C-alpha positions in Angstrom: 0.0 0.0 0.0 1.5 3.3 -1.0 1.6 6.4 1.3 -1.4 8.0 -0.4 -3.5 4.9 0.2 -2.3 4.8 3.8 -3.2 8.4 4.3 -6.7 7.9 3.0 -7.5 4.6 4.8 -5.5 5.0 8.0 -4.4 8.6 8.5 -2.9 7.8 11.9 -0.4 5.5 10.2 0.5 8.2 7.7 1.2 10.6 10.6 3.3 8.0 12.4 5.2 7.3 9.2 6.0 11.0 8.7 7.2 11.3 12.3 9.3 8.2 12.0 10.9 9.6 8.8 11.7 12.9 10.4 13.2 11.3 13.5 15.3 9.1 11.3 16.8 12.3 9.7 17.8 13.9 13.1 21.5 14.5 13.3 22.7 12.4 16.1 25.6 14.7 17.0 23.3 17.7 17.1 20.9 15.8 19.3 23.8 14.9 21.6 24.7 18.6 21.9 21.1 19.3 22.8 21.1 16.6 25.5 24.4 18.0 26.8 22.9 21.5 27.1 20.8 20.0 30.0 23.7 18.6 31.9 23.6 21.0 34.8 20.7 19.9 37.1 20.9 23.2 39.0 20.6 25.4 35.9 17.3 27.4 35.6 15.5 26.8 32.3 13.0 29.0 30.5 10.9 27.5 27.7 9.2 29.5 25.0 7.4 29.3 21.7 4.6 31.0 20.0 1.3 29.4 19.0 1.3 25.7 18.9 5.1 25.6 19.3 4.4 27.3 22.6 2.1 24.6 23.7 4.8 22.0 22.9 7.2 24.1 24.9 4.8 24.2 27.9 4.5 20.4 27.7 8.3 20.1 27.6 8.7 22.4 30.5 6.3 20.4 32.6 8.2 17.2 31.9 11.5 18.7 32.9 9.9 20.0 36.1 8.8 16.4 36.8 12.5 15.5 36.7 13.1 18.1 39.4 14.5 20.8 37.2 13.8 24.5 37.9 11.8 25.4 34.8 9.7 28.4 33.8 7.5 29.1 30.8 8.2 32.6 29.4 5.2 34.9 29.9 3.7 33.2 32.9 3.2 35.6 35.8 5.5 33.6 38.1 8.4 33.5 35.7 11.4 35.5 37.1 13.8 37.5 34.9 16.3 35.5 33.0 19.9 36.0 34.1 23.5 35.0 33.5 23.9 31.2 33.9 20.3 30.5 33.0 19.1 28.9 29.7 16.3 29.5 27.3 14.8 26.9 25.0 12.8 28.2 22.1 10.7 26.2 19.7 10.2 28.0 16.4 9.5 26.3 13.1 10.3 29.3 11.0 13.2 30.5 13.2 12.1 34.0 12.4 9.2 34.7 14.8 9.8 38.3 16.0 8.8 37.5 19.6 11.1 34.5 19.8 14.1 36.1 18.2 13.6 39.1 20.6 13.5 36.7 23.6 16.7 35.1 22.3 18.5 38.4 22.0 17.4 39.4 25.5 18.6 36.1 26.9 22.0 36.4 25.2 22.4 40.0 26.4 21.8 38.8 29.9 24.4 36.1 29.6 22.0 33.1 29.3 22.5 30.1 27.0 20.0 29.9 24.1 18.9 26.6 22.7 16.4 26.2 19.8 14.5 23.5 17.9 13.7 24.8 14.4 13.2 23.6 10.8 15.3 26.5 9.6 18.9 25.9 10.6 20.1 29.0 8.7 17.4 31.3 10.2 17.8 34.2 12.5 17.1 32.3 15.7 19.6 29.6 14.8 22.2 32.4 14.3 21.6 33.6 17.8 21.4 30.2 19.5 24.3 28.4 21.2 22.7 25.1 20.4 20.4 24.4 17.4 18.6 21.2 16.6 17.4 21.1 13.0 14.0 19.3 12.8 13.8 18.4 9.1 10.0 18.4 8.4 10.1 19.5 4.7 7.4 17.8 2.5 4.8 17.0 5.2 1.3 16.2 4.1 -0.1 17.2 7.5 -2.0 20.3 8.3 0.1 23.4 9.1 3.1 22.8 11.2 1.8 19.7 12.9 4.7 17.5 12.0 7.2 20.0 13.4 5.3 20.3 16.7 4.8 16.5 17.0 8.5 15.9 16.3 9.7 18.6 18.8 7.6 17.0 21.6 9.0 13.6 20.9 12.5 15.0 20.8 12.0 16.7 24.2 10.5 13.5 25.6 13.6 11.7 24.3 15.8 14.0 26.4 13.6 13.5 29.4 13.7 9.7 29.0 17.5 9.9 28.8 17.7 12.0 31.9 15.2 9.9 33.8 17.3 6.8 33.2 20.1 8.5 35.1 17.8 9.2 38.2 17.1 6.3 40.6 13.4 5.9 41.1 12.6 8.7 38.6 9.0 7.5 38.0 8.1 7.7 41.8 9.7 11.2 42.0 7.7 12.3 38.9 4.4 11.2 40.5 5.3 13.1 43.6 5.9 16.3 41.5 2.7 15.8 39.5 0.0 18.3 40.2 -2.5 17.4 42.8 -4.7 20.5 42.5 -7.1 19.6 39.8 
């Protein structure tokens, strides 16, 4: 069955196939640099993204919080000012979103590390960032930027999985940190 037939009869398989293809094209060295960016367990992290990329960034921030990291989402009322020694992770498909590039410039000016996930490795944001992970989503049949957002979440989850494997009893600790005010 060709991909067009799969997309019509079983669209969930077509989505899964696209995600698998993108993840297969991720540069392993670039991913290792991304993982290494999270080495310091005491470093404060700020996550950001606009629109649906922002929703992915929020999910990623929560997962890192569950690991015991100090994490903030940019724009929330409880987020402190970014400072030297902190780090900012920005998810931006275009790598050109004015708000995101502005945040990156502010973070750099304050002495913070900037990390980005983007599908434009030669974009403005990648030029500012200390670490860039190219998420190669060209040619997707999905609506809008869905493949980019799905792939970014899986990549962040992959980092969390790697980090959790280094923490004894990580699952129990995550349950302890999970919200109980619902």
